[in-house]
C-alpha positions, 0 to 999 in steps of 0.5 A: 500500500502507498500513502503520503508517508509510510506508516500505520494509518488508523481509521476512527472505527478501529480499522488499521492499514499499514503503508509500506511505501510513500508516494515518492517511492513508487514511480511505475505501476502496472495497476493503480487502484484507488479505493473509496470510503468516508474519508475521500473528501479529506484528500480531494484537494490534496495536490500532492496526492492528485499529482501523484495519481496523474503521474501514476496513471500516465505510466500504469497499464490499468487505473481502477477505482472502487466506490467513491475512489472515482472522485479522486480520479475526477479530481485528477482530471482523468474522467473528463468526458469519460464514461464512469460510475461511482457510489449512487450517493456520489454520482452528482459530485462526480458529474462536477468533474466532467465524467459521463455517468453510467448506471452500471456496476462497473464501467471501462473507458480505455484503461480506466475502470470505475466501480459503483461500490464495494461489491461492484468492486469485486465484480470489477476486480474479476473483470480486470483479472480476466483482461490481464489474463487474456493479455498474458494468454494472447502473448503466450499463444503468440510466442508459442506460434512464433516458436512453432512456426520457426521450428516448422521452417527448419529444413531437415537435411538427409544424412547423405547431404549432411557432410557437404554442409559441415564447416571445418574450423581451423 
């Protein structure tokens, strides 16, 4: 987990999360996950976090949000004129960032996927996993095809002609 500073973070109801990395420790991400929750409004104006999200998104393969985490993507100007969703109680707020609200459990627009709530976030995570695995499978089949094609293009030389092909080293 990444936070402004590494350390233990305690929520008012007792939940504790430990951040092992600071924003400056992480430069390139494969998947950027922005969680939501009751404390989201406290960070919507934090320019350090917003700038980091913008940079992390520029290098990520996927940027996803759960529930009201979409508001941080909106504050980072990543949802302007993009289809998105969020918790039903935050959709009006998300409109202010220029998002095109979709009433779906999760919405994919380019490399950004937003989900409507926590349970929808599980569905979105499974969908994201299917996309990642599909890409891995495609790459594996492509590699296998190229290897097979290269092997099939190798000519087998009959034994009686093999001596003619040998090169003597000095």
